C-alpha positions, -999 to 999 in steps of 0.1 A, spaced: -246 -137 -692 -225 -116 -716 -214 -82 -702 -220 -53 -724 -209 -17 -723 -240 5 -721 -227 31 -745 -214 25 -781 -195 59 -779 -179 51 -748 -167 18 -760 -153 33 -792 -134 59 -772 -121 35 -748 -110 12 -776 -87 38 -788 -73 44 -754 -63 8 -745 -52 -7 -779 -68 -29 -804 -99 -41 -782 -116 -38 -750 -105 -65 -724 -81 -96 -718 -56 -122 -686 -37 -153 -689 -60 -178 -678 -44 -211 -688 -32 -237 -663 3 -248 -667 10 -283 -678 37 -302 -660 69 -303 -680 74 -337 -695 101 -357 -676 131 -369 -695 137 -407 -696 164 -418 -671 200 -422 -687 217 -456 -685 253 -462 -690 246 -493 -712 240 -487 -747 202 -491 -755 191 -522 -774 176 -514 -809 142 -522 -795 144 -494 -771 153 -467 -796 127 -444 -809 131 -432 -845 125 -395 -856 95 -407 -875 78 -423 -845 85 -393 -822 53 -370 -816 52 -339 -838 59 -308 -818 47 -272 -823 77 -258 -848 98 -233 -831 81 -235 -797 108 -245 -769 102 -267 -736 93 -238 -714 68 -225 -736 53 -259 -745 50 -266 -708 25 -237 -705 2 -252 -728 -26 -270 -708 -27 -308 -710 -65 -303 -721 -57 -283 -751 -64 -297 -785 -61 -265 -805 -32 -241 -807 -33 -208 -825 4 -202 -830 15 -166 -836 52 -164 -846 65 -128 -848 93 -123 -874 115 -102 -848 113 -88 -814 106 -54 -827 87 -63 -859 50 -59 -866 51 -88 -889 41 -122 -880 24 -155 -892 -6 -172 -874 -9 -210 -879 -35 -233 -866 -26 -267 -851 -47 -295 -841 -37 -322 -815 -37 -357 -831 -24 -391 -819 9 -384 -837 12 -349 -821 6 -315 -833 -7 -310 -870 -8 -278 -888 -42 -272 -906 -38 -236 -917 -12 -207 -918 -18 -171 -928 1 -139 -928 -7 -116 -899 2 -83 -882 11 -77 -845 17 -45 -825 38 -16 -842 69 -20 -819 69 -58 -817 65 -79 -788 71 -77 -749 72 -103 -721 57 -76 -697 31 -58 -718 22 -24 -705 -7 0 -716 4 22 -745 38 4 -750 27 -8 -788 39 -42 -780 21 -74 -783 23 -96 -751 44 -129 -752 28 -158 -737 1 -186 -738 -34 -173 -734 -68 -192 -734 -94 -182 -763 -130 -183 -748 -149 -153 -761 -156 -138 -796 -177 -109 -809 -179 -84 -837 -200 -58 -854 -212 -84 -878 -234 -114 -870 -221 -147 -858 -204 -165 -888 -208 -198 -871 -184 -201 -843 -187 -224 -811 -171 -197 -790 -194 -172 -770 -203 -146 -795 -212 -110 -787 -226 -90 -816 -230 -53 -811 -225 -18 -822 -197 -13 -798 -172 -31 -821 -162 0 -840 -127 13 -846 -128 50 -863 -99 68 -877 -67 56 -894 -38 32 -886 0 38 -883 2 39 -921 -26 59 -927 -48 30 -936 -86 31 -927 -96 10 -895 -132 6 -905 -141 -30 -903 -113 -41 -882 -138 -52 -854 -163 -68 -877 -148 -103 -861 -128 -105 -831 -116 -131 -808 -105 -120 -773 -70 -131 -760 -73 -138 -724 -45 -113 -714 -56 -92 -686 -95 -98 -689 -122 -118 -674 -129 -149 -695 -164 -157 -700 -173 -121 -707 -177 -100 -739 -146 -89 -755 -158 -54 -748 -159 -62 -709 -137 -37 -691 -124 -58 -662 -85 -57 -659 -75 -82 -631 -39 -72 -634 -47 -35 -633 -52 -8 -659 -15 -1 -664 -8 -36 -677 -31 -29 -709 -57 -50 -722 -82 -53 -752 -58 -78 -768 -76 -94 -796 -73 -114 -828 -92 -92 -854 -96 -83 -890 -63 -70 -904 -65 -35 -919 -32 -36 -936 -8 -22 -910 6 -28 -874 -18 -28 -845 -18 -14 -809 -11 -48 -794 -36 -73 -812 -29 -99 -838 -48 -93 -872 -54 -115 -901 -75 -112 -932 -114 -112 -929 -120 -145 -948 -93 -162 -924 -110 -146 -893 -141 -164 -902 -125 -195 -909 -106 -194 -875 -138 -186 -857 -156 -215 -873 -128 -238 -864 -122 -229 -827 -140 -251 -803 -143 -243 -766 -147 -282 -760 -109 -285 -772 -97 -257 -750 -80 -236 -775 -50 -214 -766 -29 -188 -785 8 -192 -782 23 -159 -792 56 -140 -793 85 -132 -816 104 -164 -829 133 -161 -803 112 -156 -775 90 -187 -783 121 -209 -787 125 -213 -749 
C-alpha cells in the first residue's frame, strides 16, 4: 500500500526544505565485476581474436567501477551525464540491454543541481548525488500517463515559488520518478523515510524541467517525462546511473 503524507501543506513545505522531492536510498545490488581473460605468452590464434564490431556495446562514458554497480538483472538504464562537476547542465539518455549490449533509445537535455555533483550528498549542499540507484516508484499532481511503475497521484506534488533563475516552479512535480537515494523503495515519492538519516538529504527525483537548476534532482521536459514514465518497466529492473562525466568514467 502506498504511504501518503496526510497534509498537502506540510508536504509542500517539506519539499522546499529538503530539495526537489520527498524521499529517496541506493537500493541496487552490486553486480560482480567482469573477470578478465587470462593472459597467454603465446600469440592468440585468429579464431580467438574478438573484433571491435563483435564486442558488446557498453554504456558510453561509464567506467568499469560504475558499470560493476549495475545489477545483472537490470535491462533499462537511465544515464545522466553531467557537463562538469560544478555544472547544473546534463544529458539524460535511456538505454536498453540487448543481445549485442546496451542500445540507446532516447537522449534529452536535462538540468541537475545548481552546484553540480557530489559523491557524498548532504542536505542543502545543492549538489546531485553521484551513483547507481534503482527506480521503482513514481507519482505526480497529474494522473498516471501510463507507466508500469507504482504511481501515486495526489495534491502533495506541488512546488510553489520560483527557481534559482527566477523561473516559476509551478508544474515541476506534475510527473516525478523517485530516485532511490536515501528513501524506502516501494513507497510514494512523498514518503518521508530517510534510512541514512535526514542529514544526508533526500527527495531526489527525476521531474518536469522548470528551466533552471534544481536543488538536487534531475529534470527534463514534460513531454520527455511522460515518455520516460511510459517506457520504464519494473520487470526490467531499471536504474539511474548519474554523475558528472569525470565521476562516471571510473
